[in-house]
C-alpha positions, -999 to 999 in steps of 0.1 A, spaced: 130 -164 -1 116 -128 -7 142 -121 -33 133 -154 -51 96 -145 -52 102 -110 -65 128 -122 -91 105 -150 -103 75 -126 -106 96 -101 -125 106 -127 -150 70 -139 -154 57 -103 -159 83 -96 -186 72 -128 -204 35 -122 -200 30 -84 -202 -6 -89 -213 -13 -103 -178 4 -74 -160 -29 -56 -151 -47 -87 -137 -16 -96 -117 -14 -60 -104 -51 -62 -94 -44 -94 -74 -13 -80 -57 -31 -47 -47 -61 -67 -34 -38 -88 -12 -19 -58 -1 -52 -42 11 -69 -72 24 -65 -74 62 -36 -94 76 -27 -110 42 -3 -81 34 19 -93 63 25 -126 45 26 -117 8 55 -94 -3 30 -72 -21 49 -39 -18 81 -54 -33 60 -68 -62 43 -35 -69 77 -18 -69 89 -43 -95 58 -36 -116 65 1 -113 101 -5 -126 87 -22 -157 65 8 -163 95 31 -160 114 11 -187 83 12 -210 78 -25 -209 43 -21 -195 15 4 -203 9 26 -172 -28 32 -176 -42 -4 -173 -18 -12 -145 -26 19 -125 -63 13 -129 -59 -23 -118 -39 -12 -87 -66 13 -77 -95 -12 -81 -76 -39 -63 -69 -16 -34 -105 -6 -32 -119 -41 -33 -93 -54 -9 -103 -29 18 -140 -33 10 -138 -71 14 -121 -68 48 -148 -43 59 -177 -65 48 -161 -95 64 -157 -77 97 -193 -66 97 -205 -101 88 -185 -121 115 -186 -95 143 -159 -80 166 -155 -111 188 -147 -134 159 -123 -108 144 -104 -106 177 -101 -143 181 -87 -148 146 -62 -120 145 -25 -130 147 -8 -117 178 13 -93 158 -19 -75 146 -37 -72 179 -21 -40 192 -25 -21 159 -61 -34 157 -69 -22 193 -54 12 186 -72 14 152 -106 8 169 -100 36 193 -89 59 165 -120 50 144 -144 58 173 -128 93 175 -120 102 139 -142 79 116 -137 89 80 -102 104 84 -90 73 102 -100 52 71 -83 76 47 -50 79 67 -49 43 77 -42 31 42 -9 50 43 3 38 77 19 4 76 8 -10 109 -27 3 105 -32 -7 68 -34 -44 78 -63 -38 102 -80 -6 90 -110 -24 72 -115 -47 102 -116 -18 127 -140 2 105 -163 -29 102 -164 -38 139 -170 -2 150 -201 -1 128 -189 27 105 -215 34 78 -208 18 44 -211 51 25 -186 68 47 -162 39 46 -163 35 8 -159 72 1 -127 72 22 -116 39 8 -120 50 -28 -103 83 -24 -74 69 -5 -69 42 -31 -68 67 -59 -39 84 -42 -22 53 -28 -19 34 -60 3 59 -79 24 64 -48 31 26 -46 41 24 -83 60 57 -85 93 47 -68 97 17 -90 87 36 -121 113 63 -113 140 37 -108 132 20 -140 131 54 -159 165 63 -145 180 29 -154 167 34 -190 182 69 -192 216 57 -180 216 29 -207 240 0 -211 271 22 -212 263 50 -187 283 81 -179 300 77 -145 291 112 -136 254 104 -143 257 73 -121 272 93 -93 246 120 -94 218 95 -95 231 75 -66 237 107 -46 202 119 -52 188 85 -42 208 84 -10 197 119 -1 161 111 -7 163 79 13 180 96 43 156 125 42 126 101 42 141 80 70 144 112 92 110 125 82 89 93 83 89 88 121 79 125 127 51 122 102 38 90 118 41 104 153 23 136 143 -5 117 126 -10 94 156 -11 123 180 -37 141 159 -58 110 156 -56 102 193 -67 137 205 -92 148 179 -129 142 178 -146 120 153 -152 136 119 
């Protein structure tokens, strides 16, 4: 099902390049809006858009800007929703899979505040509940939005970059690629993947430990 969604979206974007930026905005919004990112394959879709940028089928400027704005407004909407309906309503409506990350996020927000918002966007389990935790803990709007905007400016290019790099490499290889170039590209990709797989758990554990023991900033 996921592959069908991504393939159909890729075909649609190729045929409707003028709508790439609005589509990216919607995807980034859904990726950042609480809980919805669990249902919608937003990450895979953004990788596909990045690949089209890498092959020069899409202009990077409007797409990147749309991704940033969508990410900002998605988190902001979740924050305002949490403040409007209150903590009890938020807890009652959360799916079971989100309740542990939400509870941990609330504790982290009470200790770290601004930094929890910033870092939360980059941690998968936290990203789905970060705006809710900020809203229910009563974080000030100015503090939240400053962390929200800055993190989105960094997050958007990071989301599009892997797909863009893959698209660029595919374009360089061409239709009749050199076997040596293919081997070198695959070897580099495997090494990067294995390195990230080994490094990611350590980064997440280190960040969690720092967030849990530190005072609120």
